[in-house]
Each structure stands twice: as structure tokens, then as C-alpha cells.
C-alpha positions as CSV (number, residue, x, y, z in Angstrom):
1,X,17.3,30.0,-4.7
2,X,15.4,33.1,-3.7
3,X,15.2,34.7,-0.3
4,X,13.1,37.3,1.5
5,X,13.4,39.2,4.8
6,X,13.1,37.0,7.9
7,X,9.7,36.6,9.4
8,X,8.8,37.0,13.1
9,X,6.5,34.1,13.3
10,X,7.0,30.4,12.8
11,X,7.5,29.0,9.3
12,X,6.1,26.0,7.4
13,X,8.2,24.1,4.9
14,X,6.8,22.3,1.9
15,X,9.0,19.7,0.1
16,X,8.6,18.3,-3.4
17,X,10.6,15.1,-3.4
18,X,12.5,13.3,-6.2
19,X,15.1,10.6,-6.6
20,X,18.2,12.8,-6.6
21,X,17.0,16.2,-5.5
22,X,14.4,17.7,-3.1
23,X,12.9,21.2,-3.5
24,X,11.8,23.0,-0.4
25,X,9.6,26.1,0.0
26,X,9.4,28.2,3.2
27,X,6.1,29.9,3.9
28,X,5.1,32.3,6.7
29,X,1.9,31.9,8.8
30,X,0.0,33.9,6.2
31,X,1.0,31.5,3.4
32,X,3.4,33.9,1.7
33,X,6.4,32.2,0.2
34,X,9.7,33.4,1.7
35,X,12.1,31.4,-0.4
36,X,12.8,28.2,-2.2
37,X,15.8,25.9,-2.2
38,X,17.0,22.8,-4.0
39,X,19.0,20.2,-2.0
40,X,20.5,16.8,-2.5
41,X,18.8,13.6,-1.2
42,X,21.3,12.8,1.5
43,X,22.0,14.0,5.1
44,X,24.0,16.9,3.9
45,X,21.1,18.1,1.8
46,X,18.6,17.5,4.6
47,X,20.7,19.7,7.0
48,X,21.0,22.4,4.3
49,X,17.2,22.4,4.0
50,X,16.7,22.6,7.8
51,X,19.3,25.4,8.3
52,X,17.8,27.4,5.3
53,X,14.3,27.2,6.9
54,X,15.7,28.2,10.3
55,X,17.0,31.4,8.7
56,X,13.5,32.7,8.4
57,X,12.3,31.8,11.9
58,X,11.2,28.8,14.1
59,X,10.2,25.8,12.0
60,X,6.7,24.7,13.0
61,X,6.2,21.8,10.7
62,X,7.2,20.2,7.4
63,X,4.8,19.1,4.6
64,X,6.4,16.4,2.6
65,X,5.1,14.9,-0.7
66,X,5.7,11.2,-1.3
67,X,6.6,10.2,2.3
68,X,6.3,6.5,1.3
69,X,8.6,6.8,-1.7
70,X,11.2,9.4,-2.6
71,X,10.5,11.3,0.7
72,X,10.7,8.3,3.0
73,X,14.4,9.0,4.0
74,X,13.8,12.7,4.5
75,X,10.7,12.0,6.6
76,X,12.6,9.6,8.9
77,X,15.4,12.1,9.3
78,X,13.1,15.0,10.1
79,X,11.1,12.9,12.6
80,X,14.3,11.8,14.4
81,X,15.3,15.5,14.6
82,X,12.0,16.2,16.4
83,X,10.2,18.0,13.6
84,X,6.5,17.6,13.0
85,X,6.0,16.0,9.5
86,X,2.7,15.9,7.6
87,X,2.0,13.9,4.5
88,X,1.0,16.0,1.4
89,X,-0.8,14.7,-1.6
90,X,0.3,15.9,-5.0
91,X,-1.7,18.8,-6.4
92,X,-4.8,17.9,-8.3
93,X,-5.1,18.3,-12.1
94,X,-7.3,21.4,-11.9
95,X,-4.7,23.2,-9.7
96,X,-1.9,22.2,-12.0
97,X,-3.7,23.5,-15.0
98,X,-4.2,26.9,-13.3
99,X,-0.8,27.3,-11.7
100,X,1.5,25.3,-14.0
101,X,3.9,22.5,-13.0
102,X,7.4,22.9,-11.7
103,X,9.3,21.7,-8.6
104,X,9.2,25.0,-6.8
105,X,5.5,25.4,-7.6
106,X,4.8,22.0,-6.1
107,X,6.9,22.7,-3.0
108,X,5.0,26.0,-2.5
109,X,1.7,24.1,-2.9
110,X,2.8,21.6,-0.3
111,X,3.6,24.3,2.2
112,X,0.2,26.1,1.6
113,X,-1.6,22.8,1.8
114,X,-0.3,22.3,5.4
115,X,-1.1,25.9,6.3
116,X,-4.7,25.6,5.0
117,X,-5.3,22.3,6.8
118,X,-5.8,20.3,3.6
119,X,-2.7,18.2,4.5
120,X,-3.1,16.9,8.1
121,X,-2.2,13.2,7.8
122,X,0.7,11.9,9.8
123,X,3.0,9.7,7.7
124,X,3.9,6.1,8.6
125,X,6.9,5.7,10.8
126,X,8.5,2.9,8.7
127,X,11.1,2.1,11.4
128,X,9.8,-1.1,13.0
129,X,8.4,-4.6,12.6
130,X,5.6,-3.5,10.3
131,X,8.0,-2.0,7.8
132,X,9.9,-5.3,7.8
133,X,6.6,-7.1,7.1
134,X,5.8,-4.6,4.2
135,X,9.2,-5.3,2.6
136,X,8.7,-9.1,2.8
137,X,5.1,-8.9,1.5
138,X,6.3,-6.8,-1.5
139,X,9.0,-9.4,-2.4
140,X,6.6,-12.3,-1.8
141,X,4.0,-10.7,-4.1
142,X,6.4,-10.5,-7.0
143,X,7.3,-14.2,-6.4
144,X,3.7,-15.2,-6.4
145,X,3.0,-13.3,-9.6
146,X,6.0,-14.8,-11.3
147,X,4.9,-18.3,-10.3
148,X,1.4,-17.7,-11.7
149,X,2.8,-16.3,-14.9
150,X,5.1,-19.4,-15.2
151,X,2.2,-21.8,-14.8
152,X,0.1,-19.9,-17.4
153,X,3.0,-20.2,-19.9
154,X,3.2,-23.9,-19.2
155,X,-0.5,-24.3,-19.9
156,X,-0.1,-22.3,-23.1
157,X,2.7,-24.5,-24.3
158,X,0.8,-27.7,-23.5
159,X,-2.3,-26.4,-25.4
160,X,-0.2,-25.8,-28.6
161,X,2.1,-28.8,-28.2
162,X,2.2,-31.6,-30.8
163,X,0.6,-34.9,-30.1
164,X,1.2,-37.2,-28.2
165,X,2.9,-34.7,-25.8
166,X,-0.3,-32.6,-25.6
167,X,-2.4,-35.7,-24.9
168,X,-0.1,-36.8,-22.1
169,X,-0.1,-33.4,-20.3
170,X,-3.4,-31.6,-20.9
171,X,-5.3,-33.3,-18.1
172,X,-2.6,-32.9,-15.4
173,X,-3.2,-30.7,-12.4
174,X,-0.7,-27.8,-11.9
175,X,1.3,-29.7,-9.3
176,X,1.4,-32.9,-11.4
177,X,2.3,-30.9,-14.5
178,X,5.4,-29.5,-12.7
179,X,6.4,-32.9,-11.5
180,X,6.2,-34.5,-14.9
181,X,7.9,-31.6,-16.7
182,X,10.8,-31.0,-14.3
183,X,12.4,-34.3,-15.3
184,X,11.9,-34.2,-19.0
185,X,14.8,-35.1,-21.3
186,X,14.3,-33.2,-24.6
187,X,17.4,-34.4,-26.3
188,X,18.7,-32.5,-29.3
189,X,16.6,-29.4,-30.1
190,X,16.0,-30.1,-33.7
191,X,12.2,-30.4,-33.6
192,X,9.2,-28.5,-32.1
193,X,8.5,-31.4,-29.7
194,X,12.0,-31.3,-28.4
195,X,12.0,-27.5,-28.0
196,X,8.6,-27.7,-26.2
197,X,9.9,-30.3,-23.8
198,X,13.0,-28.2,-23.1
199,X,10.9,-25.1,-22.5
200,X,8.5,-27.0,-20.2
201,X,11.4,-28.4,-18.2
202,X,12.9,-25.0,-17.6
203,X,9.6,-23.4,-16.7
204,X,8.8,-26.3,-14.3
205,X,12.2,-25.7,-12.6
206,X,11.5,-22.0,-12.4
207,X,8.0,-22.7,-10.9
208,X,9.5,-25.0,-8.3
209,X,12.1,-22.5,-7.3
210,X,9.5,-19.8,-7.0
211,X,7.4,-22.1,-4.9
212,X,10.2,-22.7,-2.5
213,X,10.9,-18.9,-2.4
214,X,7.2,-18.2,-1.5
215,X,7.4,-20.8,1.3
216,X,10.5,-19.1,2.8
217,X,8.7,-15.8,2.7
218,X,5.6,-17.3,4.3
219,X,7.7,-18.8,7.1
220,X,9.3,-15.5,8.0
221,X,6.0,-13.5,7.6
222,X,4.2,-16.0,9.9
223,X,6.8,-15.4,12.6
224,X,6.9,-11.6,12.3
225,X,3.1,-11.2,12.2
226,X,2.5,-13.5,15.1
227,X,5.0,-11.7,17.1
228,X,3.9,-8.2,16.2
229,X,0.1,-8.7,16.5
230,X,-1.0,-12.0,18.1
231,X,-4.4,-10.6,19.0
232,X,-5.0,-9.7,15.4
233,X,-4.2,-13.1,14.1
234,X,-6.5,-14.6,16.8
235,X,-9.6,-12.9,15.3
236,X,-12.0,-15.1,13.3
237,X,-11.1,-15.1,9.6
238,X,-7.7,-13.4,10.0
239,X,-4.6,-15.3,8.8
240,X,-1.0,-14.3,8.3
241,X,-1.6,-12.7,4.8
242,X,-4.7,-10.7,5.9
243,X,-3.1,-9.6,9.1
244,X,0.0,-8.5,7.3
245,X,-2.0,-6.4,4.8
246,X,-3.9,-4.6,7.7
247,X,-0.7,-4.0,9.7
248,X,1.0,-2.5,6.6
249,X,-2.0,-0.2,6.1
250,X,-1.9,1.0,9.7
251,X,1.9,1.3,9.8
252,X,4.3,1.1,12.8
253,X,2.4,4.0,14.4
254,X,-1.3,3.1,14.3
255,X,-1.9,5.9,16.8
256,X,-1.6,8.3,13.9
257,X,-5.2,7.2,13.0
258,X,-7.4,9.5,15.1
259,X,-10.5,7.1,15.2
260,X,-11.9,3.9,13.9
261,X,-13.8,6.0,11.3
262,X,-10.5,7.3,10.0
263,X,-9.2,3.7,9.7
264,X,-12.4,2.7,7.9
265,X,-11.9,5.6,5.5
266,X,-8.3,4.6,5.0
267,X,-9.5,1.1,4.1
268,X,-12.2,2.4,1.7
269,X,-15.1,0.9,3.7
270,X,-16.7,4.2,4.9
271,X,-19.8,5.2,2.9
272,X,-19.5,8.6,1.1
273,X,-22.4,11.0,1.4
274,X,-24.1,11.5,-2.0
275,X,-27.3,13.4,-1.1
276,X,-28.9,16.1,-3.2
277,X,-32.1,18.0,-2.6
278,X,-34.7,15.6,-1.1
279,X,-32.6,12.6,-1.9
280,X,-30.5,11.3,1.0
281,X,-28.2,8.5,0.2
282,X,-24.6,7.3,0.4
283,X,-22.4,5.8,-2.3
284,X,-19.6,3.2,-2.3
285,X,-16.2,4.5,-1.4
286,X,-13.8,3.4,-4.1
287,X,-10.8,5.1,-2.6
288,X,-8.5,4.0,0.2
289,X,-6.0,1.2,0.5
290,X,-7.3,-1.5,-1.8
291,X,-5.1,-4.2,-0.3
292,X,-6.7,-3.5,3.1
293,X,-10.1,-3.4,1.5
294,X,-9.5,-6.8,0.0
295,X,-8.3,-8.1,3.4
296,X,-11.5,-7.0,5.1
297,X,-13.5,-8.7,2.3
298,X,-11.7,-11.9,2.9
299,X,-12.5,-11.8,6.6
300,X,-16.1,-11.2,5.8
301,X,-16.2,-14.1,3.4
302,X,-14.8,-16.5,5.9
303,X,-17.1,-15.4,8.6
304,X,-20.2,-15.6,6.4
305,X,-19.3,-19.3,5.9
306,X,-18.2,-20.3,9.4
307,X,-19.1,-17.7,12.0
308,X,-22.6,-18.2,13.5
309,X,-23.0,-14.6,14.5
310,X,-22.2,-13.3,11.1
311,X,-24.5,-15.8,9.4
312,X,-27.3,-14.8,11.7
313,X,-26.7,-11.1,10.9
314,X,-26.6,-11.9,7.2
315,X,-29.9,-13.8,7.4
316,X,-31.6,-10.9,9.4
317,X,-30.4,-8.3,6.9
318,X,-31.5,-10.4,4.0
319,X,-35.0,-10.6,5.5
320,X,-35.0,-6.8,5.7
321,X,-34.4,-6.6,1.9
322,X,-30.7,-6.0,1.6
323,X,-28.7,-7.7,-1.1
324,X,-25.7,-9.8,-0.5
325,X,-23.4,-7.1,-1.8
326,X,-24.9,-4.5,0.6
327,X,-24.6,-6.9,3.5
328,X,-20.9,-7.5,2.7
329,X,-20.3,-3.7,2.7
330,X,-22.0,-3.4,6.1
331,X,-19.9,-6.3,7.5
332,X,-16.7,-4.8,6.2
333,X,-17.4,-1.6,8.1
334,X,-18.0,-3.6,11.3
335,X,-14.9,-5.7,10.8
336,X,-12.8,-2.5,10.3
337,X,-14.0,-1.2,13.7
338,X,-13.0,-4.5,15.4
339,X,-9.6,-4.5,13.7
340,X,-8.9,-0.9,14.6
341,X,-9.5,-1.6,18.3
342,X,-7.0,-4.5,18.2
343,X,-4.4,-2.5,16.2
344,X,-4.3,0.5,18.6
345,X,-4.5,-1.7,21.8
């Protein structure tokens, strides 16, 4: 821990977060580093970081790296204490090649990113119903992936099974395959056929258990999402899963998004300028939250099939020479504007 004489102006604190320690760096208004400190990731360590920064002057703001992971607890603690917290992205590779990599260096870079204006995003609050929805969606996603993997394994076993077992099961639908396999009686495991039956039975029971688990998550998510955002669910093409993805992207404090354009950029549906010389064009935005981007795509797909206004728009734009892919990109941008207005209402 290094210190320098106290500054007369306000100070900015950058924090590089980890699982068991956080490293903070205090910078004056000119970006000069006044000192660094390593603290533990508990309330005692958070108070130590705050008191250390106050020793150099009034704290203006904190720049925290990883506010959605290792820095989530620190971010909540600082916000409850009344501090302004900004989200800092990790340094890019070019900067790391030039300056090296260490925790104090990353903490200093975080403080200077806040001072320069590169880091200006307000982190998600993570203290309300949307955070509960995020947690349930994460657990549900793992159950869905496990269920899919289980079914793929069952199909693989059926494909390589000995006759006549393979002939009995190869034409079954997934639901029927589970029903037929869950009650199998393999007997003594002294042959490939008996071992295959035993494996299919256990996989079928696992699939059924995961199916029931997903249903329980769906029930709770439907209740939470309908209670948190009834107007969002009422939009054409928006169901519980789509609404949940969009709510998680916006967070418990959607007012942190300054405009509908910033929300569109967050969802990866804002075109990126790519002009050069006399050529003026935009390119596809491949950044942003891909889960929210997929949610907007699903809304557009439903509306292109069932919504008359959307179908009329698609027909008009097709007559103007746009491809289906380009029309979908335009519609995703329009849907993002509509969703934003509902989220911040």
C-alpha cells in the first residue's frame, strides 16, 4: 500500500475486483494516482477501502470492474452508502500490452477510465424483482440444457442399440421415448441389451425429473414477470421468457438507460457507422446483450407471422428492394424502441 500527500480536490476510486480480494486505486482530478490498497471482500474490507479513500479528500465516485460478478456485493454496499458507482470494462489488450498486467495497474486504469469519461455506465441495481427473475432464469437455463443433453444421449443409445430394441424405439417421439424407457426392466446386467435398457431407464427418469423442474421454474417466472411488467407481457409477441430476458437486460433500474437509443445499443440492434471516403453505410452491430437480441428477434418473428401491421411493413419494404434479413434488422430496432418505452414507464 502506497500513499501520497492529501489532495485538495475530490478523488476518484478505481477498483479491480476478485473473489477474495479487491484492489483499489485513488486518483486526483488530474488522474494522478495517490495510492493503492488491497482489501478483503467483506464489509470490513469495504469500510477500509472507503476510509482509505477519504483520507485523500472527498470521494466523488467509484469505478468498479465486474459489477455483475465479483464486484456485485461491493457495488451494492457502496450504493447503499450513497456513493456514485460507475461500471468499468476491463482494459483492452492493446493497453495491457503497453502497460502490463497487475491488480494495482488494473485498479489505476479503472480510476482513470472514470476520470476520462470512457466509463460512464451505471451498473444494474440487482436488489429487486428483476434480480430474482435473473436468478431463476439462470437456473432454468441449466435445467433446459441438461434435459436436451439427456434426450440426445437417449437418441444416441437407441441408434447404436442391438435389435430388436433399436427397432422398437427408433421411431418414437421424444415424449413417447421417455414414457417407454422409464418403465424398462433390464434385469441382470450381463449383456449389452440389458445395459442399454438400464441406461435408457435412468436417462428417462432424469429427463422426467428435469422436465418437472423446468415446469416449476416456469410457474414462478410467469408469476414474477406478470407482476413486475404486465404491460410488457401484453405486447404482441412477448411471452414470459422473452419478457424475462428483456427485463434482465434493463435491470431493476431501467432509468439508468439514458434513451431508447442506448437501450437499442445495449441489445445490439443499433447500426454501427462504417463510412469511409465517399462511401456512407452502416454495419451490423454484433455486440450488446445477445440474450436480449434474441428476444427481440423472437418478437419480430411472431409479428411477421401474425401481426397485420408488421406484415404490411415487411411487404412494403420488400417492394423497395430490402432483403428479409434487412427487414428483420429494421423491425428489431423498432421493437427495441417500443419495449424501452414500456420498461421505463
